[in-house]
C-alpha positions, 0 to 999 in steps of 0.5 A: 344141633341137627342130626348130621349123618356125615358126622355120625359116619365119621364118628363111627369110622374114627371110633374103629380106626383112631380112638384119640381122634374119635375122642377129640371129635366127640368133645368138639361136638359136645362143646359146639352143642353147648355153645349153641345152647348158651347162645340160644338161652334166655339172656340175663342182665348182670348190671344190677341196680342194687335198690333199697327194696329188691323183689324176687320170685321162686317156685322151686323146692324148699331146699332150692329156695334156701340155697338161693338166699346167698344170691338174694343177699348179694343182689339186695345188698344195698337194702332189703329183699321181698321174696314171693313164692309161687305155689303148685308149679309142676316138678319132674322127679325120678324118685318118690317126692312127698308133694307128688308132682308139685314143687311147692304148696301154699302150706309149705310157703306158710311154713317157710315164711317165719324162717325167711322173715326172721333173716335180717335182710328179708323184709317180706315173704309171701305167696306170689300173686303176679307182683312185679319182680326184679329177679325170677329165680326160677331161671336157673331151670332154663340154663344149660348147665347140668343141675345134678352136680356142682353146687346149687348155691352157685347156680344163682351166682353163675347166672347173675354174676354175683358172689357171697361168702358161703363158707360163713353162716348165711342163715339164723334162727333162735336157739332151743336149749332143749335139744342142745345135747342131741344128734338130729337126723333127717333122711328123705326117700330121695337122694339116698346113697346105696348101701348106707345104714344108720342102725349103728347110731342106735348106741346114742340115746339123745337122738331125734328125727325131723321130717315127715312121719313116713320118713321117721317110721322108715328110720325107726326100722334102723333106730327104734328109739329115735324120737320124732320132733314135730314142728309148726313151721320151719323157723322152729325146725331151724331152731332145733337144728341150730341147737343140736350137737350134730346134724346128720342127713341126706340132700334134704331141705333140713340139710340146707338149714344145717348148711346155712346155720353152719351147725356141726353136720354130716351130709350123706352125698347122693352119688348120682346128683352131688349138687350139695357142697358142704363148706365152712366150719362144722362141714363133713360128708360121706358116700360110703358106709365105713367112712360114715361110721368113722366120721361119727366116731371121730365126732363122738369124741370131739363133740362129746356125743351121748 
């Protein structure tokens, strides 16, 4: 909606003379702007063919790809899915990101490939080279709804008019009994809730970290004895997370694995972008320190954490 000086004068007048009328006018303007954006946005066909083989493209962050899986399953429900991942697309980040200004590298795609192809409904995962596709999953970035809140999973549901029961497990991996007694932690430098400290977890002996070396070094400042688990690919990481007693992390790719696997999990919610929603068995989350420590104490008894 173009700038309208008459509307702006009217808003200012009502703001000074009639606060209720001002609020009504402001919301009316916001709704009209939203409606115009909806009418202008790219249209999506929601009459799905449900073929034997359904193809998808995604070029977003690893976590976005994992949270797209329930929609992929729904859209390929009568057969198998092939997923093509496009490398080196630009990303815009307001906080530090380990890949700089790109969302997905070829190395990360190759690490995702074993995990995605392990899923029964996915026939293939490969690098995108202009293959013909049925669904471009990057379209959510062009829609009008705010991407910093709500549920990443449901963005795809809203666009394609599909549903999948995400309160149940939607990801699988082989078990790894070596980590059956562990607390596993992942914490990126992005999406950290202010004031949250992990140092009280030092009382646990069986505690390990998955993530980048720089992230592990940062966590060692609070938990000196926390071991770093190096993985060759993300199927291996998922196996560790599936097998641990408790997974704790912020809104990272690793947490998307715990959410899909329905591992006992505790999410550090980032107050300014609460777009990861825990649901189903084993789901816990927090924003504040006291509640974080209380949740761990409750789970210590329930899960017999050491």
